N, C-alpha and C positions, 0 to 999 in steps of 0.2 A: 468490484475490485479495481477496474480500470481507472475510475476516477479518484482512487485513493492511493495508487502506487504507480510510479512511472515505469517500473519493471514488469508490469502485468503482461504476461504471455511473451516476454522478451527472454527470460532466463528460467523457463520452466522445465528444462531438461539439463542433464549434467554437463554437456559440452558447452553450451552458451553460458550456463551458470559459472562454470570454471573460468571462462574468459572474463566474465564480470568480476568475479572474486579476485582474479589476478590483476585486472586493470585497476581495481581499487587500491592495490598496493602502491600505486603512484603517489598516494597521499601518505607522507611519512608518518603522520599521527595515527593513521589507520594501520599501517604496516607495523609500527611499534606496539600498538595495543593488541592486535591480533596475535603477533608472534611471541609476545611475552606469554600469552596463554598457550600457544602451540608448542614452542620449543623450550620455554622456561629459561632459567638463569644460566644454565650450562652453555648455551649458545647465545652469545650477545647479539640480539637482533638489531642493535643500533649500527652494526657494521654491515648490515645487509642493504644493498642498493637495489633500486627498482630494475636496473639492467641485469641483475643476477637472476631474475625470474623468467621462466619460459613455460609454455603450456604444451601438453601432448608431446613430451620429449621422449623420443624412442631410444631406449637403452641398447647398448651393444650386446652381442651374443644372444639375441632373441630373449632378453630378460624382461621384455614387456615395455609398456608405455604408460608411465604414471601421469596423472592429470597435470601436476605442477612439479617443476624441478627448480630448485634454488641452488645455484652453483657459483662458487668463486674459488680463489686459491686456497682458502682455509676451511671451507665447509661445503657439504653437499646434502641437501634435504629433499626427499621425495615426498610428495603429498598426493594421496588418493582421496577423491571427493565422492561421497555418496549422499544424494539428497532424497533418495527414495529407497526402496528395498531391492535394488539391483544386486544380482548375485556376484560373488567373487569370481574372478577369472583364475585360470590355472597358475598365472604368474603372481597372483596376489595372495599373501605378501611375500612368499618364499623367494622367488626370483628377484624381486626388488631388493631383498636383503642380501642375496648372493652378489648382486652388483655392488651394493654399498661396501661389502667386505673387501672388494678389490681396490677401494679408494684409500689413498694414504692421507687422510684428512678427517676432520670431525664429520660424522654422518648421522643421519636420523631419518627414520621412515615414520610418517604420520598418516593415520587414517582419520578423516573427519566424517562422522556418520550421524544419521538421525538418532534422536533419543531412544527410539524403539526399533532400532535396526534388527531385522529378523535373522540376519546372518552373523550377528556379533559372536555367538558362541563358536561358530566355525572359524571366524577370524582369530579369536583368542587362542583356540586350539592350534592353529597353524603357527602362530607366533611362539607359543610354548614349545612347539616341536623344533624351533630353530634357536639353538643356544647362542649366547654371546652376541646379541643383536640389540641395537638401540631403536626403540620404537615407542610411539605414543598412540593411544586411541582416545580421541576427544569427541564430544558431541557438538552439534550446532548450538545447543542451549548453552554450553560452556562459553562459546564465542559470543553468543547473544548477551549473556549476563555480563561478560567483560566489557562489551561495547556500551552497554547501558551504565555500568558502574563508572566507566571512564568519562562519560559525559560528552564524548566527541560527536555522538549522533545529534546533539543539540546545537552544534556549531557548524555543521556541514550538511547541506540539504541532501546531497547524493548519499552520504553515509547514513543519514536518517532514513532515506527511502529503503536502503539495503537492510537496515536494522528492522524496519517495519515489515519488509518482505520475510525475513527470517522469523519474525514473531508470528506472522499469519500462518506460516507453514508448520513451525515446530512448537510454538507456545501460544496458541490462539486463546483469546479471551473466552472464558467459560460463561455462557449465557445462563442466568438464573432468573427465576420469577418469584416475586413475593406473593403472599396469599391473595391479596386484592387483585393482582394481575391475573392470577390463575382463575379466579372467580369470573372476571370479565372475559377471559379467553374462552371459557366454556358457557358463555351466554351469547345471545345474538346482538348484544349492544354494540360492539365494535364494528362488525360488518354493516349493521344498520346505519350507524353514524357515518361511516365512510360512503355508503351508497347515497345517503342524503346530501353529503358534501359534494360528491361528484355530480349529483342531479342539479345542484345549484350552478355548478360550473357549466354543465351542458345547457341549462336554460339560459344562462348568460350568453353562451355561444349562439344559440338560436336568436336571441334578441339583438345581437350586435353583428351578425354575419352581414357582409362577407369580409369584414376587416380583421378577422381573427384567425389564428391558426392553432389547431389543437396540439397540445404537448403531452398527450396521454401516454405516449410510448416510453417516456422516461420512468425508470423504476422508482425514483425517489420523489416524483411529483405527478400531479394531475392538474393541468391548468391550460391557460390560453395565452398565446402571444399575440398581442394586437399589432397590426402593421399599418404603415402609411401606404399611399398609392404606389410607391416604388418598392413595396415589399419589405421595408425596413421596420424592425421592431421598435415600439416606443412605450409599451406598457405590458406588464405581466399580471395575471390574476389566476389564483387557484390555490391548490394544496401543495405545500412544499414540506415534505416530511422532516427534513433536517431542521428547518426553521421551527416547525411545530414542536419537535422534541426539545429544542433549546429554549424557546421563548413562550411555549404554551399558547401559541396562536395558530389555530387550524386553518383559517382562511385569510389570505393576504393578497395585496396587490402592490406593485412597485416598479422601480426603474433600475436598469443596469448601467454600469459606468460607460458602456459603449453606445448607449442610446444618445440621441441628439442632445447637445449641451443645454439648449434652451428648455427642452422637456425636463431634464434632470433638475435644472434650477427652479422651474415653476413647481414641479412636484414637491421638491424638498421644502420650498417656501410655503406651499399650501398645507403641508403636513408636519411642519417643524416641531410641533408640540407632541406629535404622536408618530415617531419615526425611529426605526431601528436599522442600523447598517450591519449587514452580514455578508462576508465574502466581498463580492463586487456589486452588491445590491443595496438599494435604499427601499425599505419596505414599511408599509403601514398595514393595519389589520382591522378586521371586524370584531366588535366586542360581543359579549354574550347576549346583550339586549337586542342586537341586530338580528339574531336568529329567531326572535319571536315572530318576525314577518320577513321571510326570505326575499320577498319582492323588493324590499328596501335595499337589499344587497345588489340586486340587478340594477335598480335605478341609480344607485351610487356609482357603479362602474360605468353606466351610460353617461352620467354627468361628468365623470373623470375623463372619459373619451372626448366628450364635447369640449372640455376645457383644454385638452392637449392637442387635439388633432390639427388645429390651425398652425401649430408651430412644429409639428412632427414631420 
């Protein structure tokens, strides 16, 4: 997850998440999109300014401390955020509503909850026991769907990361298997193939030591980083799962954009008819026929090293 979302472990509890959510209101396009869902047409969100927002605002008369308060001369909105199944406090929501009744302006209390919030029935019951109040209960999926429909997550990287975070928490992709995959999963084919691929990598390490460093600890790859005498990388060889899934190439070698420029130029020139660029890498691969004799793979990597090491 860390390599796929910049908010990994940054906003995994309600206080830091609230700060993140509130900070995103600095983007007017985000503010408008979210609050059209939250407050609807009755409260014109276009008149809300970022300066109207505050977090952990303590209400007078011991009425509690909602997560977000939006307040100006015309409106006061209190927002309580739940991202897990945390229980309601004694102030939620009744005392929040009691406070809003003292305000001579448009008011609204909003609870944003997970789709399967276990205390929803209690929350609804408390609202129903407080007549003449303006409130809304919405889920994070409501906001998520609105963000996706608006398209703003496609034009702003930060909003895109936030949208992806909500998706991973509240609407994760369901993993399914087709019949062929299930058949392979309950055979020894996959682990046997992986063990053999890893054995080729290990044999290459033994044949090329000490100029390589193992990269086995990475969850998405099993490979070797070859280094020059100063410890700088100049060639990668191994199994990169993401590349394999996308291009059907299980065993690859290549160069990164941060490698020495001369190394990149020579490698790309040598493999220009058989080269794929992915992320910051230029990669080539071994074909099916190469696996008839895995020693050829090791010799190929040794030849590549001999060709590059004088300029690495």
